[in-house]
C-alpha positions, 0 to 999 in steps of 0.5 A: 473472517477472523481479524488479522494480527502479527501473530495471526500473519506469522503462524499462516507463514509457519504453516506454509500460507502466503500472505497477501497485501496490496495498497490502498489509500481511500475508504472505497478501495480499502473496503473492497479488499477487506470484502475479497478478504486479502490480509494486509493494506498497505496505505504507502506514501506511493499515493504521492504519485498515484493519487497526488501526482508527483514525480516521486514519493519525496514530498508525501507528508506526515499530514498527507499520510495521517489522512489517506491512512484514517481513510483506509481503517474507517473501511476495515475491520479484518484486514491488517493495516499499514502506514508509511513512514514518508521521507524525512520522518524518522531519519533525523531522530529517534525521537521524532521517529518514534512521535511520527509513528505513534501520531500515524498509529493513534490518528491514523488507527493502523496496526502497524507502520513501514519504514525504508532502510536497514542497518542504519534504521535499526534503531529507530525500529527497536525503538519504534518497537519498545514503544509498542508499534508494530514495524514493518521493515522495507529494503532494496528498491526503497523509492524514498531513496530513488534519487541516491540509486540514481532511479528505479533500478534493482538491487543487489546484483553483485556480492557486495550489494547482496551481502548488504541486503542480507545483512540489513534484513538480519538487523532488522529483524533483530530489532525487531521488525515484524515483516520486511518488504524486499522490494526490486531484488533478484528472485533467488536473493529474495528467497535466500534472505527469507530462508535466513531468516526467524521471526519476521516473513518478507513480502515480496514486489518484484522479488520473486515467488520464494518470499512469504509474500506479496504485494501490489500497487492497486493501480498497476495490479488493476491496469489504473496507471496512465498511458498503459505504464507496467513495470516488469514485476507487476501482473495485470489481474483485471484491466479496470483502466480500460473499464472505467474509460469505457463507462465515462464514454459510455456516460457521456454518449448517453447524455448527449442522445438522451438516453440518460436519465430514461423513465426507470432512473427518475423519479415519478411525475408529480400530479398534472393538476399539481404540476399545472398550478406550479406552472401558474405560480 
């Protein structure tokens, strides 16, 4: 399988294909994504919730993102890996943004970075691109701004809000972003924004089928969330969570009843005479 790059991903979209992206946060899961042939991995700051147990992405640090991104890139050769820029790693000023993005690329070994925001972060995007750092934008529901939004809500439902999202997308494209994530926006708005772009492609999550690609959080799509939480925008492609819980239950039962480990799962006994000497020692 050929290595995915910015150019091959755009070529796929231009030829009528759809880009697939999933989140991964560790070596084992990333290796499975690589074997499955998914185009892109997002090492999302969603790891704050899925891997670290926070109630939002806000507490995630640059050190957290570098660590998890490097775990993922150790497992990938062909999959295009995007590292997320965490809260306040790029908003303060352009120089800090480029420095942190460079760190994520150098230490995390990813092929691009993602940051949330529209027109207001375009100076950072432009500077990153000029420094040789490929950038993915992210507009709509931007989880780092969940406190400002008053919760996880669909964005762009009014004329004014929809026009703002379209303007943000065009501004990000002009600043040099090669792809833009559209999260939690009405399907027809997602399709409209996609149609307006020329050089950048869109990746939807809760943005309908009219985007150029899709992304899902791995724990959501595999039904691995605690309490069975399932957002409207998620399709569960397997009940992995239930399978894991059943495996744990079966393991516990097998240990308790003595059926594990069986003889076939144990190493060959040492010679009986040697064993007798061990007992006499």
